[in-house]
C-alpha positions as CSV (number, residue, x, y, z in Angstrom):
1,M,0.0,0.0,0.0
2,A,1.6,3.3,-1.1
3,Q,1.6,6.4,1.2
4,E,2.4,10.0,0.6
5,R,5.0,11.3,3.1
6,R,6.8,14.6,3.5
7,V,10.6,13.8,3.9
8,T,13.7,15.8,4.3
9,V,16.8,13.9,3.1
10,E,19.7,13.9,5.6
11,H,22.0,11.3,4.0
12,I,22.1,9.2,0.8
13,E,24.3,6.1,0.5
14,E,24.7,4.0,-2.6
15,R,24.8,0.3,-2.0
16,T,24.8,-3.0,-4.0
17,S,22.5,-5.9,-3.2
18,S,23.8,-9.5,-2.9
19,E,22.5,-10.0,-6.5
20,G,24.6,-7.1,-7.7
21,K,21.8,-4.6,-8.2
22,R,22.4,-1.0,-7.2
23,Y,20.1,0.7,-4.6
24,W,20.3,3.7,-2.3
25,R,19.7,3.9,1.4
26,V,18.2,7.2,2.4
27,K,18.3,8.6,5.9
28,V,15.3,11.0,6.5
29,A,15.3,13.7,9.2
30,G,13.3,12.8,12.3
31,E,13.2,9.0,11.6
32,K,15.4,6.2,13.0
33,R,14.7,3.9,10.1
34,S,16.1,4.3,6.6
35,Y,14.2,4.4,3.4
36,F,15.3,2.6,0.2
37,V,15.4,3.6,-3.4
38,W,15.8,1.1,-6.2
39,D,15.1,3.4,-9.1
40,P,18.2,5.3,-10.3
41,D,16.0,8.2,-11.7
42,V,14.5,8.7,-8.2
43,A,17.9,8.5,-6.5
44,D,19.3,11.1,-8.9
45,A,16.5,13.5,-8.0
46,L,17.3,13.4,-4.3
47,V,19.4,16.1,-2.8
48,V,20.7,16.1,0.8
49,G,18.9,18.8,2.8
50,Q,16.0,19.1,0.4
51,T,12.4,18.4,1.4
52,Y,10.2,16.3,-0.8
53,Q,6.6,14.9,-1.1
54,A,7.5,11.2,-1.5
55,T,5.5,8.1,-2.4
56,V,6.5,5.3,-0.1
57,N,5.8,1.7,-0.7
58,G,6.9,-1.6,0.8
59,S,6.9,-3.0,4.3
60,A,7.4,-1.1,7.6
61,E,10.9,-2.7,7.9
62,Y,11.9,-1.9,4.3
63,P,10.0,1.2,3.2
64,R,10.8,2.0,-0.4
65,I,10.6,5.5,-2.0
66,T,9.1,5.1,-5.5
67,S,8.7,8.7,-6.6
68,V,9.4,12.2,-5.3
69,A,8.5,15.8,-6.0
70,F,9.7,18.9,-4.3
71,A,7.4,19.8,-1.4
72,D,5.2,22.9,-2.1
73,D,7.2,25.2,0.1
74,A,10.7,23.8,-0.7
75,A,12.6,25.4,-3.5
76,P,15.4,23.4,-5.2
77,A,18.8,23.8,-3.5
78,P,21.2,25.9,-5.5
79,A,23.7,23.9,-7.5
80,A,27.2,23.8,-6.1
81,P,29.7,25.6,-8.3
82,T,31.9,23.5,-10.5
83,P,35.6,23.5,-9.5
84,G,36.3,26.0,-12.4
85,E,33.5,28.3,-11.2
86,R,34.7,28.0,-7.6
87,E,38.2,28.9,-8.5
88,R,37.0,31.9,-10.5
89,R,34.9,33.1,-7.6
90,M,37.9,32.9,-5.3
91,L,40.1,34.8,-7.7
92,R,37.4,37.5,-8.1
93,M,37.2,37.8,-4.3
94,S,41.0,38.0,-4.0
95,A,41.2,40.7,-6.6
96,L,38.4,42.8,-5.0
97,R,40.1,42.5,-1.6
98,A,43.5,43.4,-3.0
99,A,41.9,46.5,-4.8
100,A,40.2,47.5,-1.6
101,D,43.4,47.1,0.4
102,V,45.4,49.2,-2.1
103,L,42.9,51.9,-2.4
104,H,41.8,52.0,1.3
105,G,41.6,55.5,2.7
106,S,41.5,57.1,-0.7
107,A,38.4,58.9,-2.0
108,V,38.1,56.7,-5.0
109,P,34.6,56.0,-6.2
110,A,33.3,52.4,-6.2
111,S,33.3,52.2,-9.9
112,E,37.0,52.9,-10.0
113,L,37.7,50.4,-7.3
114,L,35.8,47.7,-9.3
115,A,37.6,48.7,-12.5
116,Y,40.9,48.2,-10.6
117,A,39.8,44.9,-9.3
118,E,38.8,43.7,-12.8
119,Q,42.4,44.6,-14.0
120,L,43.8,42.6,-11.1
121,L,41.6,39.7,-11.9
122,A,42.8,39.7,-15.5
123,W,46.4,39.7,-14.3
124,L,45.6,36.8,-11.9
125,E,44.0,34.8,-14.6
126,Q,47.1,35.0,-16.9
């Protein structure tokens, strides 16, 4: 008998059954037992920290999540930056901090400070 449940994902762990089939063990906030996912598409849709409206099937001992949708009041979590994006963000922050340190105490407008930071960023990216 399928049930609708509101769940917040705390942890996802990929495992392999004794027959060699992949499945995922999902720890849900506020519950001691784990849920199980056998469908890779459903597993790929799950994000740690996100709240879903889930369809749960199976026994009380082995509840199985068969489908998920974002809960009405839960927005998708922002995607983590890729390593290249993260490095670029760090370089931009470094350039801005360096420009602010160099121009500290001067009466330089913000637009000039940002232009100087962009020049530093171009130099850092060489």
